[in-house]
Structure formats: structure tokens, C-alpha cells
N, C-alpha and C positions, 0 to 999 in steps of 0.2 A: 144073673144074680151075683153080686159082688160078695167077697168074703165078709165084708163088714155087715152085710145084711143078715148074716148068720151069727157072727161073733158078737156084735154089740147087743142084740137082744139077750143072748146067753149071759153076757157079763152083767147086764142090768138085772136079770133074774137072780144071779148070784149075789149081787150087792143088796138087793131087796131081802133075800134070805138071811144074809149076815145081819142086816139092820133089824129084821124081825126077831133075831136071837138076842138083841140088846147090844150088839157091838156097833160102834159108830166110827166112821172114818174121820169125822171132824167133831170139834166141840165149839160151842158158841158161848161167849162170856160177855157180861156187862161189866165194864170197868168204871168205877166211881173213884175219881181222884180228888183228894182233899189237900189243899195247899196249906202250908204252915203260916204263911204271911197273911197280910190284910188283903192282898190282891193276887190274882192268878199270876203265877210265875215268880212271886216274891217269896224267897225261901226263908226269910226272917233269921238268917244266920245259921240255918240248919242244913244238913246234907242228907238226903237229896232235896229236902224242902217240901216234899209231898208224900202222901201215903195213898196207896191204891188198894181198893177192895174189889176182888174179882168174884162175881156171882155167876155160876153156870145157869144157862137156860135149859129147862127140862120140861117136856121132852125136846130133844134136839130138833130144831127146824131144818128144813131142806136148805142146803148151802150149795151155791154154785160160784165158781171163780169168774170175776169180771176181767175182761182184757184191760191192759193199761190204757188203751185208747178210750174205752167206755168209762173208766175211772176219771180220766182227764176231762172228758166231755161232760160228765156229771158234776164236776167241780168238787169232787171229794178229796179232802186232805188225808193223806196217809203218812204213817210213820213206820220206821223199821219194826218188824214184828207184827204188823197189822194183817199182812197177807201171808 
């Protein structure tokens, strides 16, 4: 029996206990971006030219990290701060 067979289940139980107390390791937000101009990316002379409204999702869904390879194969576009 490997060390991970004992350690990983204990860590999972600890994270579930923390989550049951209302503490979350991650937060999930929906971002709605409204552009100032007539078209997407048109800033109509304003800086930055858009306004973001972030709305948290509650209760927080289960979140897992995707590998860079999986993101690339899924064709998902990412920006700085997405991950």
C-alpha cells in the first residue's frame, strides 16, 4: 500500500469538512461584458471601452483544473486571469 493510498483519502475528507463549514477554495463567477461602442471591441473613444459585471454562482459548483493540453484540444479560448 502506497503512502498516497492513505494520504489522499485523508486530504479529501479534510477538504469536504472545510467545504461543509462554508469555506470554499475557489469561487465561480459569470462575467457579463458590455461594450461602449456599437460593436464588440469598439470603445467609442472611452477607456477601457467596456464595463464588466461579475456575478458569483451560489452554491459554488465543483471545480477542477484542466490541463493545458485538454484546454487546447477542447478549443477553449483563455485570457490572462481565466485560470
